[in-house]
C-alpha positions as CSV (number, residue, x, y, z in Angstrom):
1,X,47.2,23.9,-84.2
2,X,45.0,22.7,-87.0
3,X,41.7,24.3,-87.7
4,X,39.8,21.0,-87.1
5,X,41.1,20.9,-83.6
6,X,40.1,24.5,-82.9
7,X,36.6,23.9,-84.3
8,X,36.3,20.7,-82.2
9,X,37.1,22.7,-79.0
10,X,34.7,25.4,-80.0
11,X,31.9,23.0,-80.7
12,X,32.4,21.2,-77.4
13,X,32.3,24.5,-75.5
14,X,29.3,25.9,-77.3
15,X,27.5,22.6,-76.9
16,X,28.0,22.8,-73.2
17,X,26.9,26.4,-73.2
18,X,23.7,25.6,-75.1
19,X,22.8,22.8,-72.8
20,X,23.5,24.7,-69.6
21,X,20.5,26.6,-68.4
22,X,22.7,28.6,-65.9
23,X,24.9,29.8,-68.7
24,X,22.0,30.7,-70.9
25,X,20.5,32.6,-67.9
26,X,23.8,34.5,-67.5
27,X,23.7,35.7,-71.1
28,X,20.0,36.5,-70.8
29,X,20.5,38.5,-67.6
30,X,23.4,40.4,-69.0
31,X,21.3,41.5,-72.0
32,X,18.3,42.4,-69.8
33,X,20.5,44.3,-67.3
34,X,22.1,46.5,-69.9
35,X,18.9,47.3,-71.9
36,X,15.7,48.4,-70.2
37,X,13.8,47.8,-73.5
38,X,14.9,44.2,-73.7
39,X,14.1,43.7,-70.0
40,X,10.5,44.7,-70.6
41,X,10.1,41.6,-72.8
42,X,9.2,38.3,-71.1
43,X,12.4,36.6,-70.0
44,X,11.3,33.4,-71.7
45,X,11.3,35.3,-75.0
46,X,14.9,36.3,-74.5
47,X,15.9,32.8,-73.5
48,X,14.2,31.4,-76.5
49,X,16.2,33.5,-79.0
50,X,19.5,33.0,-77.2
51,X,19.0,29.2,-77.2
52,X,18.1,29.3,-80.9
53,X,21.2,31.4,-81.7
54,X,23.4,28.9,-79.9
55,X,21.9,26.0,-81.7
56,X,22.4,27.7,-85.0
57,X,26.0,28.5,-84.1
58,X,26.8,24.9,-83.4
59,X,25.2,23.8,-86.8
60,X,27.1,26.6,-88.5
61,X,30.4,25.3,-87.2
62,X,29.6,21.7,-87.8
63,X,29.2,22.5,-91.5
64,X,32.8,23.7,-91.4
65,X,32.1,27.3,-92.3
66,X,33.4,29.0,-89.1
67,X,34.9,31.8,-91.2
68,X,32.1,32.1,-93.7
69,X,28.9,34.1,-93.5
70,X,26.7,31.1,-94.0
71,X,23.1,31.2,-93.1
72,X,21.9,33.2,-90.0
73,X,18.1,32.7,-90.1
74,X,17.8,32.8,-86.3
75,X,19.8,36.1,-86.1
76,X,17.6,37.6,-88.9
77,X,14.5,36.4,-87.1
78,X,15.7,37.9,-83.8
79,X,16.2,41.3,-85.4
80,X,12.8,41.2,-87.2
81,X,11.0,40.1,-84.0
82,X,12.6,43.0,-82.0
83,X,11.5,45.5,-84.6
84,X,8.0,44.1,-84.6
85,X,8.0,44.3,-80.8
86,X,8.8,47.9,-80.8
87,X,12.4,47.7,-79.3
88,X,14.6,50.5,-80.6
89,X,17.8,49.6,-82.5
90,X,19.8,51.3,-79.7
91,X,18.1,49.2,-77.1
92,X,18.5,46.0,-79.1
93,X,22.2,46.6,-79.6
94,X,22.9,47.4,-76.0
95,X,21.3,44.0,-75.1
96,X,23.2,42.2,-77.9
97,X,26.6,43.7,-76.9
98,X,26.1,42.7,-73.3
99,X,25.0,39.2,-74.2
100,X,27.9,38.9,-76.6
101,X,30.4,39.7,-73.9
102,X,28.9,37.3,-71.4
103,X,28.7,34.5,-73.9
104,X,32.4,34.8,-74.8
105,X,33.3,35.0,-71.1
106,X,31.3,31.9,-70.3
107,X,32.6,30.0,-73.4
108,X,36.2,30.8,-72.5
109,X,35.6,29.6,-68.9
110,X,34.4,26.3,-70.3
111,X,37.2,26.0,-72.9
112,X,39.8,26.4,-70.1
113,X,38.3,23.4,-68.5
114,X,39.3,21.3,-71.5
115,X,42.8,20.0,-72.3
116,X,43.3,22.8,-74.8
117,X,46.5,24.9,-74.6
118,X,46.6,28.7,-74.5
119,X,47.2,29.1,-78.2
120,X,44.1,26.9,-79.0
121,X,42.0,29.0,-76.6
122,X,43.2,32.2,-78.2
123,X,42.3,30.9,-81.6
124,X,39.0,29.8,-80.1
125,X,38.3,33.3,-78.8
126,X,39.0,34.9,-82.2
127,X,36.9,32.3,-84.0
128,X,34.0,32.7,-81.6
129,X,34.2,36.5,-81.7
130,X,34.1,36.3,-85.5
131,X,31.0,34.2,-85.4
132,X,29.2,36.3,-82.8
133,X,30.1,39.4,-84.8
134,X,28.5,37.9,-87.9
135,X,25.4,37.1,-85.8
136,X,25.2,40.7,-84.7
137,X,25.4,42.0,-88.3
138,X,22.5,39.7,-89.3
139,X,20.4,40.8,-86.3
140,X,20.8,44.4,-87.4
141,X,20.0,43.4,-91.0
142,X,16.9,41.6,-89.9
143,X,15.8,44.5,-87.8
144,X,16.2,47.1,-90.6
145,X,14.5,44.9,-93.1
146,X,11.5,44.3,-90.8
147,X,11.5,48.0,-89.9
148,X,11.2,49.0,-93.5
149,X,8.3,46.6,-94.1
150,X,6.5,47.7,-91.0
151,X,6.8,51.4,-91.8
152,X,4.8,50.8,-95.0
153,X,1.7,49.4,-93.2
154,X,-1.2,51.2,-91.5
155,X,-1.1,48.3,-89.0
156,X,2.3,49.4,-87.7
157,X,0.9,52.9,-87.2
158,X,-2.0,51.5,-85.2
159,X,0.5,49.5,-83.1
160,X,2.5,52.6,-82.3
161,X,-0.7,54.4,-81.1
162,X,-1.5,51.3,-79.0
163,X,1.9,51.3,-77.3
164,X,1.7,55.0,-76.5
165,X,-1.8,54.4,-75.0
166,X,-0.6,51.5,-72.8
167,X,3.0,52.0,-71.8
168,X,3.3,54.7,-69.1
169,X,5.9,56.9,-70.8
170,X,6.0,59.1,-73.8
171,X,3.3,61.4,-75.2
172,X,-0.4,60.6,-75.4
173,X,-1.8,60.2,-78.9
174,X,-3.9,63.1,-80.1
175,X,-7.5,62.8,-81.4
176,X,-6.4,62.5,-85.0
177,X,-4.0,59.6,-84.3
178,X,-6.7,57.8,-82.3
179,X,-9.2,58.3,-85.1
180,X,-6.8,56.8,-87.7
181,X,-6.3,53.8,-85.4
182,X,-10.1,53.4,-85.3
183,X,-10.4,54.5,-81.6
184,X,-12.9,57.0,-80.3
185,X,-11.8,59.1,-77.3
186,X,-15.2,59.2,-75.7
187,X,-15.6,55.3,-75.7
188,X,-14.3,52.8,-73.2
189,X,-12.3,49.7,-74.1
190,X,-11.2,46.5,-72.5
191,X,-7.5,46.2,-72.1
192,X,-6.3,42.8,-73.2
193,X,-2.9,41.3,-72.5
194,X,-1.7,37.8,-73.6
195,X,1.3,35.7,-72.9
196,X,2.0,35.3,-76.7
197,X,5.4,36.7,-77.7
198,X,6.2,35.0,-81.0
199,X,5.1,37.3,-83.8
200,X,3.8,34.4,-85.9
201,X,1.5,33.2,-83.0
202,X,0.6,36.8,-82.3
203,X,-0.8,37.3,-85.8
204,X,-2.9,34.1,-85.4
205,X,-4.2,35.3,-82.0
206,X,-4.9,38.7,-83.3
207,X,-7.1,37.2,-86.0
208,X,-9.1,35.4,-83.3
209,X,-9.5,38.6,-81.4
210,X,-10.7,40.7,-84.3
211,X,-14.4,39.7,-84.0
212,X,-14.4,41.4,-80.6
213,X,-13.5,44.7,-82.3
214,X,-10.6,47.0,-81.3
215,X,-6.9,47.4,-82.0
216,X,-4.1,44.9,-81.3
217,X,-0.4,44.7,-81.6
218,X,2.9,43.7,-79.9
219,X,3.4,45.8,-76.8
220,X,6.6,45.2,-74.7
221,X,6.9,41.8,-76.5
222,X,3.4,40.5,-75.8
223,X,0.3,40.7,-77.9
224,X,-2.0,43.2,-76.3
225,X,-4.8,45.4,-77.4
226,X,-8.0,47.2,-76.8
227,X,-11.2,45.3,-77.4
228,X,-14.7,46.8,-77.8
229,X,-16.2,43.6,-76.3
230,X,-14.6,41.4,-73.8
231,X,-13.0,38.3,-75.5
232,X,-14.2,34.9,-74.4
233,X,-13.6,31.3,-75.5
234,X,-12.9,27.9,-74.1
235,X,-10.8,27.6,-70.9
236,X,-9.0,24.7,-72.5
237,X,-7.3,27.2,-74.9
238,X,-3.5,27.2,-74.6
239,X,-3.3,31.0,-74.6
240,X,-3.3,33.0,-71.3
241,X,-5.4,36.1,-71.7
242,X,-6.2,38.8,-69.1
243,X,-9.1,41.1,-69.8
244,X,-9.7,44.3,-67.8
245,X,-13.1,46.0,-67.3
246,X,-14.1,48.7,-69.9
247,X,-11.8,51.7,-69.2
248,X,-11.4,55.2,-70.6
249,X,-8.5,55.7,-72.9
250,X,-6.9,58.2,-70.5
251,X,-6.8,55.6,-67.7
252,X,-5.3,52.7,-69.7
253,X,-1.7,53.5,-68.5
254,X,-2.8,52.5,-65.0
255,X,-4.8,49.4,-66.1
256,X,-2.2,47.9,-68.5
257,X,0.5,47.3,-65.9
258,X,-2.0,45.6,-63.7
259,X,-3.0,43.3,-66.5
260,X,0.7,42.4,-67.1
261,X,1.1,41.6,-63.4
262,X,-2.0,39.5,-63.4
263,X,-0.7,37.5,-66.3
264,X,2.0,36.2,-64.1
265,X,-0.6,34.4,-61.9
266,X,-3.0,33.4,-64.6
267,X,-3.4,29.9,-66.0
268,X,-4.3,29.1,-69.6
269,X,-7.6,30.5,-70.8
270,X,-9.4,33.9,-70.6
271,X,-9.5,35.6,-67.2
272,X,-11.0,38.8,-66.0
273,X,-8.6,41.1,-64.3
274,X,-10.9,41.5,-61.4
275,X,-11.1,37.7,-60.8
276,X,-7.3,37.7,-60.4
277,X,-7.2,40.7,-58.1
278,X,-6.3,38.8,-54.9
279,X,-3.6,36.6,-56.4
280,X,-2.1,39.5,-58.3
281,X,-1.9,41.7,-55.1
282,X,-0.4,38.9,-53.1
283,X,2.2,37.9,-55.8
284,X,3.7,41.4,-55.5
285,X,5.1,40.5,-52.1
286,X,7.0,37.1,-52.5
287,X,9.3,37.7,-49.5
288,X,6.3,38.3,-47.2
289,X,4.7,35.1,-48.7
290,X,7.8,33.1,-47.9
291,X,7.9,34.5,-44.4
292,X,4.3,33.6,-43.7
293,X,4.6,30.1,-45.2
294,X,7.7,29.5,-43.1
295,X,5.9,30.5,-39.9
296,X,2.6,28.7,-40.4
297,X,4.0,25.6,-42.2
298,X,7.2,25.2,-40.1
299,X,6.4,21.7,-38.8
300,X,5.9,20.3,-42.3
301,X,8.6,18.7,-44.5
302,X,8.5,19.9,-48.1
303,X,10.0,16.6,-49.2
304,X,7.3,14.5,-47.5
305,X,4.6,13.3,-50.0
306,X,2.1,13.0,-47.2
307,X,2.7,16.5,-46.0
308,X,2.3,17.8,-49.5
309,X,-1.0,15.8,-49.7
310,X,-2.5,17.3,-46.6
311,X,-1.5,20.8,-47.5
312,X,-2.9,20.4,-51.0
313,X,-6.2,19.1,-49.6
314,X,-6.5,22.0,-47.2
315,X,-5.9,24.5,-50.1
316,X,-8.5,22.7,-52.2
317,X,-10.9,22.8,-49.2
318,X,-10.5,26.6,-49.0
319,X,-10.8,27.0,-52.7
320,X,-14.1,25.1,-52.6
321,X,-15.7,27.3,-49.9
322,X,-14.9,24.9,-47.0
323,X,-17.3,22.3,-48.5
324,X,-16.3,18.7,-47.8
325,X,-18.3,17.1,-50.6
326,X,-17.1,19.6,-53.2
327,X,-13.5,19.1,-52.1
328,X,-13.7,15.3,-52.1
329,X,-15.2,15.4,-55.7
330,X,-12.5,17.7,-56.9
331,X,-9.7,15.4,-55.5
332,X,-11.5,12.2,-56.4
333,X,-11.4,10.9,-52.8
334,X,-14.0,10.2,-50.0
335,X,-15.2,13.1,-47.8
336,X,-13.9,11.2,-44.8
337,X,-10.4,11.2,-46.3
338,X,-10.7,15.0,-46.7
339,X,-11.7,15.3,-43.0
340,X,-8.8,13.0,-41.9
341,X,-6.2,15.0,-43.8
342,X,-7.5,18.3,-42.4
343,X,-7.4,16.8,-38.9
344,X,-3.8,15.7,-39.4
345,X,-2.8,19.2,-40.6
346,X,-4.3,20.6,-37.5
347,X,-2.4,18.2,-35.3
348,X,0.9,19.0,-37.1
349,X,0.5,22.8,-37.4
350,X,-1.6,25.6,-36.0
351,X,-3.8,25.4,-39.1
352,X,-7.2,24.2,-37.9
353,X,-9.9,24.7,-40.5
354,X,-12.8,23.1,-38.6
355,X,-15.8,25.2,-38.0
356,X,-15.4,24.8,-34.2
357,X,-11.7,25.9,-34.3
358,X,-10.8,28.0,-31.2
359,X,-8.2,29.8,-33.3
360,X,-10.9,31.5,-35.3
361,X,-9.8,30.4,-38.8
362,X,-13.1,31.5,-40.2
363,X,-12.0,35.1,-39.8
364,X,-11.6,36.5,-43.4
365,X,-8.0,37.8,-42.9
366,X,-6.8,34.7,-41.0
367,X,-8.3,32.5,-43.8
368,X,-6.5,34.6,-46.4
369,X,-3.2,34.2,-44.5
370,X,-3.7,30.4,-44.4
371,X,-4.6,30.2,-48.1
372,X,-1.5,32.3,-49.0
373,X,0.8,30.2,-46.8
374,X,-0.5,26.9,-48.2
375,X,-0.2,28.0,-51.8
376,X,3.3,29.4,-51.3
377,X,4.5,26.3,-49.4
378,X,3.2,24.0,-52.0
379,X,4.8,26.0,-54.8
380,X,8.1,25.7,-53.0
381,X,7.7,22.0,-52.5
382,X,7.0,21.5,-56.2
383,X,10.2,23.4,-57.1
384,X,12.3,21.1,-54.8
385,X,11.1,17.9,-56.3
């Protein structure tokens, strides 16, 4: 078999892999399952790097240098990012090895679906393994290069102190280490956690946070930090930022995980942790939410546009303190339309939000159950579209 034929098969298989979200998810899940440190990073961060590596692999082969080292900028960047994010080299390699195995397995499955014979597929496996091995070497090289650069900076020492303050494992920094990082043991700080994972964007966000004082760095893959003053800026900002109340340094290991969980329910902008307390607590029990939604919303059809409309109106009504005018303004409809939709919801389900409802929907806990069911049901309906 000629090399051109082998490369064509390999390109076709890798192109399918790169375009298949399920296959990318398999590789991502394998890496996360075998490396707790990688699993601490946001899944989207893992997916981003894997997709980039696959795209680089296709370009590498299209240039005809399947057996040459070529350029591996994405692999170098992956290693550098993991060093900056505090992932150990051992944790990184465990994730890389698991992802490598799963990628080869998925690619071979796809190659077998072509008209290639066994000899072609064997050459394909050897060629793919050669490429992935080169990727691994460049990941390690990028990691060590970045590690050396970081070790020379006071900024990295500050980040190490920050990680030991926030992540609930390892030893607590002593007074001298806190002092070198500019932190005072007797003071309280606002724990800040963002959704920014890319080191370049993290540096830009860190610059925006500096006027509020404190120390910032990449913790478990996200830009986080301790601010002396609570950050605030426009809600239109694309960054998600959760800010905790001022807390003693010794209590931060309890507060930081709460901020991370709250980040999952936050929208863009700056949010106080306490403002997200309800949504964060409820989000911890997705199975219970699904059960509640299935019970209260059973008569409704998730595929029905009208049913989605009346559920969304009811949720908006609750979010606006059961005020018809405020709800109508928010939805850009007439108050009578809001009333009509709420009446139709009451006819179809047991959810009657009227003030004279015999079911007592004004009860705080019952209202909470209704709000949670509506929100969960609408989220499911959106996924099924």
